[in-house]
C-alpha positions as CSV (number, residue, x, y, z in Angstrom):
1,M,-2.8,-8.7,-9.1
2,I,-4.4,-7.4,-6.2
3,L,-2.6,-7.8,-3.1
4,V,-4.0,-7.0,0.5
5,T,-3.2,-7.7,3.8
6,Y,-6.2,-8.9,5.6
7,R,-7.7,-10.3,8.7
8,A,-10.6,-12.8,8.3
9,T,-11.8,-12.6,12.1
10,V,-10.8,-9.8,14.8
11,E,-9.1,-12.9,16.7
12,H,-7.2,-13.5,13.6
13,E,-3.3,-12.7,12.4
14,A,-3.1,-10.1,9.9
15,R,-2.8,-12.1,6.4
16,L,-1.5,-11.9,3.1
17,G,-4.3,-12.3,0.1
18,A,-4.8,-11.7,-3.4
19,V,-8.3,-10.5,-4.7
20,V,-9.7,-12.6,-7.6
21,D,-13.3,-11.9,-8.6
22,A,-14.0,-10.3,-5.5
23,Q,-12.9,-13.2,-3.5
24,V,-9.4,-12.8,-1.2
25,V,-7.0,-15.8,-1.9
26,D,-4.8,-16.6,1.0
27,L,-1.3,-17.1,-1.0
28,A,0.6,-19.0,1.9
29,E,-2.6,-21.3,2.2
30,I,-2.7,-22.1,-1.8
31,G,1.0,-22.2,-2.1
32,E,0.8,-25.3,0.6
33,V,-1.7,-27.1,-1.9
34,T,0.6,-26.5,-4.5
35,G,4.0,-26.7,-2.8
36,L,4.8,-23.4,-3.6
37,N,6.2,-21.5,-0.4
38,L,4.7,-18.1,0.3
39,P,5.1,-16.0,2.8
40,S,1.8,-14.8,5.1
41,T,2.8,-10.9,5.4
42,M,3.2,-8.5,2.8
43,L,6.7,-7.0,3.9
44,E,7.9,-10.9,2.9
45,F,6.4,-11.4,0.0
46,I,7.7,-8.1,-0.9
47,D,11.5,-9.4,-0.1
48,L,11.3,-12.3,-2.1
49,G,11.0,-10.2,-5.4
50,P,10.0,-10.2,-8.7
51,S,10.3,-14.1,-9.1
52,A,7.8,-14.4,-6.1
53,V,5.2,-12.3,-8.0
54,A,5.8,-14.0,-11.2
55,A,5.2,-17.6,-9.1
56,A,2.1,-16.3,-7.2
57,T,0.7,-15.1,-10.7
58,E,0.9,-18.2,-12.8
59,M,0.0,-20.6,-9.7
60,L,-3.2,-18.1,-9.3
61,N,-4.1,-18.7,-12.9
62,S,-3.6,-22.5,-12.7
63,F,-7.0,-22.6,-10.6
64,E,-8.8,-20.3,-13.2
65,G,-11.1,-19.5,-10.0
66,N,-11.4,-23.2,-9.0
67,F,-9.8,-23.0,-5.4
68,P,-9.7,-25.4,-3.3
69,V,-12.5,-24.8,0.0
70,G,-10.6,-23.2,2.8
71,A,-8.3,-21.3,0.5
72,T,-10.9,-18.5,0.0
73,L,-12.7,-16.1,1.5
74,P,-15.3,-13.3,0.3
75,L,-13.9,-10.1,0.1
76,D,-16.9,-8.5,2.1
77,N,-16.2,-11.0,4.9
78,V,-12.8,-9.9,5.8
79,K,-11.4,-6.8,7.5
80,L,-9.0,-5.4,5.3
81,L,-5.7,-3.5,6.6
82,A,-3.3,-1.2,5.1
83,P,-1.3,-3.0,2.2
84,I,1.7,-2.7,4.5
85,P,0.4,-2.1,8.0
86,R,3.5,-1.1,9.3
87,P,6.3,0.3,6.7
88,R,10.0,-0.9,8.0
89,K,10.9,2.9,7.1
90,N,9.6,6.0,6.4
91,I,7.2,7.2,3.9
92,F,8.0,10.0,1.8
93,G,6.1,12.5,-0.1
94,I,6.3,15.4,-2.6
95,G,4.4,18.4,-1.5
96,L,3.5,21.0,-4.3
97,N,3.8,18.9,-7.1
98,Y,1.2,20.4,-9.7
99,T,0.0,24.0,-10.4
100,E,-3.6,23.3,-8.8
101,H,-2.1,22.1,-5.3
102,V,-0.1,25.4,-5.4
103,A,-2.9,27.5,-5.9
104,E,-5.4,25.8,-3.4
105,S,-2.2,25.6,-0.8
106,A,-2.0,29.8,-1.6
107,K,-5.9,30.9,-1.4
108,S,-6.0,28.2,1.7
109,L,-3.0,28.7,3.6
110,D,-1.5,31.8,2.2
111,T,1.6,30.8,0.6
112,S,3.1,31.5,-2.1
113,P,1.4,30.5,-5.9
114,D,4.7,30.2,-7.6
115,L,5.3,26.6,-8.4
116,P,8.5,25.7,-5.8
117,K,11.8,25.5,-8.0
118,Q,13.4,22.2,-5.9
119,P,10.7,19.2,-4.6
120,V,9.0,19.8,-1.7
121,I,9.9,16.2,-0.2
122,F,8.1,15.3,3.4
123,S,7.5,12.1,5.5
124,K,5.6,10.4,7.8
125,P,6.3,7.7,10.0
126,P,5.3,4.3,9.9
127,T,3.2,4.6,13.0
128,C,1.0,6.7,11.0
129,V,-0.1,3.8,8.6
130,I,-3.6,3.1,9.2
131,G,-6.0,1.0,7.2
132,P,-9.5,1.3,5.2
133,G,-12.2,2.3,7.4
134,D,-10.1,3.1,10.1
135,P,-10.6,6.4,12.4
136,I,-8.7,9.0,11.5
137,V,-7.5,10.6,14.9
138,H,-7.9,14.2,15.3
139,N,-6.5,16.8,18.2
140,P,-8.8,19.8,18.0
141,N,-6.4,21.1,20.5
142,I,-3.5,21.2,18.2
143,T,-5.3,22.0,14.7
144,Q,-9.0,23.0,13.7
145,Q,-7.7,22.4,10.0
146,L,-7.3,19.0,8.2
147,D,-6.3,18.9,4.5
148,W,-6.4,15.4,2.1
149,E,-5.4,14.3,-0.8
150,A,-5.6,11.0,-2.8
151,E,-1.9,9.6,-3.5
152,L,-0.7,7.2,-5.9
153,G,1.8,5.5,-3.9
154,S,5.3,3.9,-5.5
155,V,6.3,0.7,-2.8
156,I,10.1,0.5,-3.3
157,G,10.8,-3.8,-3.4
158,T,14.8,-3.4,-3.2
159,K,17.3,-1.8,-1.6
160,A,18.2,1.3,-3.7
161,K,20.6,4.7,-3.9
162,Q,21.3,7.4,-6.0
163,V,19.2,5.8,-8.9
164,T,19.5,6.6,-12.6
165,R,15.6,7.6,-14.1
166,E,16.7,4.7,-16.2
167,D,16.8,2.2,-13.4
168,A,14.0,3.5,-11.3
169,L,11.0,1.3,-12.1
170,R,13.3,-1.9,-11.4
171,H,13.0,-0.6,-7.8
172,I,9.3,-0.6,-7.8
173,F,7.6,-3.4,-6.2
174,G,4.0,-2.4,-6.9
175,Y,1.4,0.6,-6.3
176,T,-1.4,1.6,-4.1
177,I,-3.7,4.6,-3.1
178,I,-2.8,6.6,0.1
179,L,-4.9,8.9,1.8
180,D,-2.4,11.6,2.9
181,M,-4.1,13.8,6.1
182,S,-2.1,16.5,7.1
183,A,-2.7,19.5,10.2
């Protein structure tokens, strides 16, 4: 299931949807039709856990693409926002985690050409999240050099601490693509 956060118009609030055949199906709206109580935001949906994902998937499949009038909008007619427009906590990243990136950084930033012995961990605040097509604010008084990378982001869906490697995937809600911009 491909989940999105979207706005139908500039005046409308952000809503949770699922992309099905180039349409955005409003999960809360379609839930009302079927009697399945689904939230209108991504964070609330994540909080419901894997059982909500399974129930929403089954519900969407039951329509076989024939959704009630008013429950869908063409994907081209909505404004996609960041999947989680305002995460509750910082976004954590691992830097210099493959040899090509280490070599590229060594050339352009004059850093060590050796792969780090320990993970290079950094974080970004929730306030830095923007959606697809939104402008990237750049202050040329601070830096002339912006760097970017496309990243695969794991969305953690349950509280976790000192998780073993074997249990790690049980805490992942899903995945998203992130454009990581750095100065």
